[in-house]
Each structure stands twice: as structure tokens, then as C-alpha cells.
N, C-alpha and C positions, 0 to 999 in steps of 0.2 A: 448488418452486423450480426454475427452469430450470438444467439442467446443461450448461454450455458448457466446452469445453476452452479455457482461457485461455492466451494466448500471452505468454511473457515476451519483450518486445521491447526491444532497446536501440537506440532511434532508427531502427528499420528502415523507418519510413514515408518516410525521406529517403535511403534507400540503394538506389535503383534501380541494380542492379549493372552494367547495360549490358554483359553478357557477362563481367564479371570475377567471380572467386570472392571475394566480400567478406563473405558471410554463411555461417556454418556452423551447421547445425541438429542438435540432439541432443534426445532425449526423456528426461524425468526425471519423478519424482513428488514431490509436496510434501504434508505432512500437513494434514489438515483439523482445525480447532479448533471447539469449541463454547463458548458463554458459561457461565461458572461462577458469576458474581457478578451477582445481579439488578439491582443499582444500575448496573452497567456496561451492561446491556441498556437501561436508561432513558437513559443518556448517549448511546448509539448512536442511539436513537430521536430524541432531541432534536437530535443532530447532523445526521441525515438530514433532519428537518423544516426545520432552518435552511438547509441547502444547497438544498432544494427552493424555499423562499421566495426565496432569492437567485438562483434559476434557474441554479444552478451544476452541476446534475447531469442526466444522462439515463440511459437503460437501459444504456449502456456504461461508466458511471463505475466506476472502481476506487478504493477508499479505502485509506489506509495507517494501520495501527496501529503506531506506532513505540515501541519500548521504549527509554527513555533512562536511562542510568546516571548520575544526578546526585550531587553531593556529599552531599545530604541524603537520598538514597535513589533508588529507581526511580520514574520517571514514565512516563506513557502519553501519546503524542501522536497526535491524530486529525487527519488531513488528507486531501486528495485527491491521488491520484498520477497518474491518467490518465482520459481520456474515450475511450479507444480499446480497451476490453476487454483491456487489457494492462497490464503494470507493469514497472518497471525493477529490475534487480538490479545492485548494484555492490559493490566490494570493501570499502566502508566499513561495510556492515551485512550481517549474516546474514539470510537470508529463512527464517523459522521455519515458516511455514505460511500457510494461508488460512482465513478465516471467511466462510461464506456466511450472510448475514443479510438477511432481508426483500428478497430478489431483488437484493441488492448483494453485491459481493465486497470483502472487506477483506484486504489483504496484511499479514501480521504480520512486522515486521522489527526488528532492533536489534543492539546489541552484547552484550546479555545476554538470556537467554530470558525470556519473559513468565511471570509467576507463575501457578501452577495455581489460585490463588484468583480470578483474573480470567478466564482462558480455559484450557480443558482440552483437551489433544490427544486426538483420537478415534483409532480404529483405521483410519479411512478415509484414502485418499490421492487426490489429484487428479493426473491425468496432464497434463503441460504440455510444450509445445515451447519449447526454449530456443534463442534466436538469438544466436550469438556473432559479433561483427564481427572481421574481420581487423585487427589493430592498425595495420598499415601504411595501411589504408584510413581508419581513424579519424584518424590523424595527417596525412593528405594534404590536409586542408582541403576535402574534397568533401562533408562533412557540415555541414548548416546546423542549428545547435542551436536548438531550439524551446522557448520558455518560454511557457506559457499564463498570461497575467497575469489571467485571469478566475478562477483558482482562488480560492475564496472564503474558506474558514474554516480556521483551525488552533486546536485546543484542546489544552491540556496539563493533565493531571491527575496528582496524586500520590495514592497509597493510604496513608492514615494511620489507624491504629487501625481497620482494616476499613471506612473511609469514604473516598470519593473527594473530593478537594479540588481545585477548579479553580485552577491556578496561572498560567495564561496563556490569554487569549482574543484572537485577532487582531483581532476587531471593536473592541476597546477601544483598539487602537493604529493602526487604519487610518481613523480618522474625520477 
């Protein structure tokens, strides 16, 4: 598996500073996870195959595994986060770690940690560069917010009695 230092970018592709100090860089590390539940591995395989069929991914695609704390329990959301070998970090979710799976990167985020029954934290860490934008620059209307409308698929699963149950599939709602 190729090892690349992935950059956490918060809209930096639109932040050509033109001599201004608008981006601050710091280095950090983030834990690496591995799959602990074989059914979850099958789900990831199916998700990747579906994204490939829809021509929604390339070698730089980063996926998100979102841990959702729902009324009926914890759910797992699979979606695409970036095609730029980068991913966003925001105040609404904690970034728990990364999963390298079949030459793809999955960012693990959520308001609650992911269950060890699904993914298990290893002793390995990934060094990352974190780009923080100057808040005055963010509020100055110099940033053009970019939404990739070609992001294809979102699946949400709940884990019930050690079995994954599909509770949402964006394909069923986008037809």
C-alpha cells in the first residue's frame, strides 16, 4: 500500500495568499485503524466497487467513515470526502484516525468514538500536515466555497446484534 503523507486541507486550494499570512501550518499525527469486523470489510469492498462503477473515484479519493450517534444507537456513514488526497477537519466532528484499505484512505470522524467491534486502533500513527486558515481571511469573502456535486454515494449502517443493517442508501433517494 502506498504510504503518502496526507494533508489536512481546509479549502487551501482556493487560498492563494498573494503575500498575506492566511495559512498556518503545523504537524500532527493521527492514529491508524484496522478492520475488526469481517462484514465491515465486505461493506467497504461493495462501497468501493459501487463508486468505481459510477466513476466517482480516482487514486486521490479520500472517503469518510462517520460515526453517528443516533436515537436508536450508533450508526456508520460511508461517503466521499475529497478527491484531492486531503480531507477537512471541522469543529463539529472529532477526527479519530485513518484507515488505509485497498489503496484508499478513509478518514474516521464523529461525535463518539467508533466501536472496537468495527475498527480497532493500532499502535501506528500517520504524520499529517494541518493547514489552519486565518479566521479574518475566512470571513473576508476571498474564499470560494467548492461543492463537488459528483460525489456519488452515501450509505448508513447500524450495527444490531453484531450484524450490519443498511438504514440509508443515497441511490434510493437520488433517482
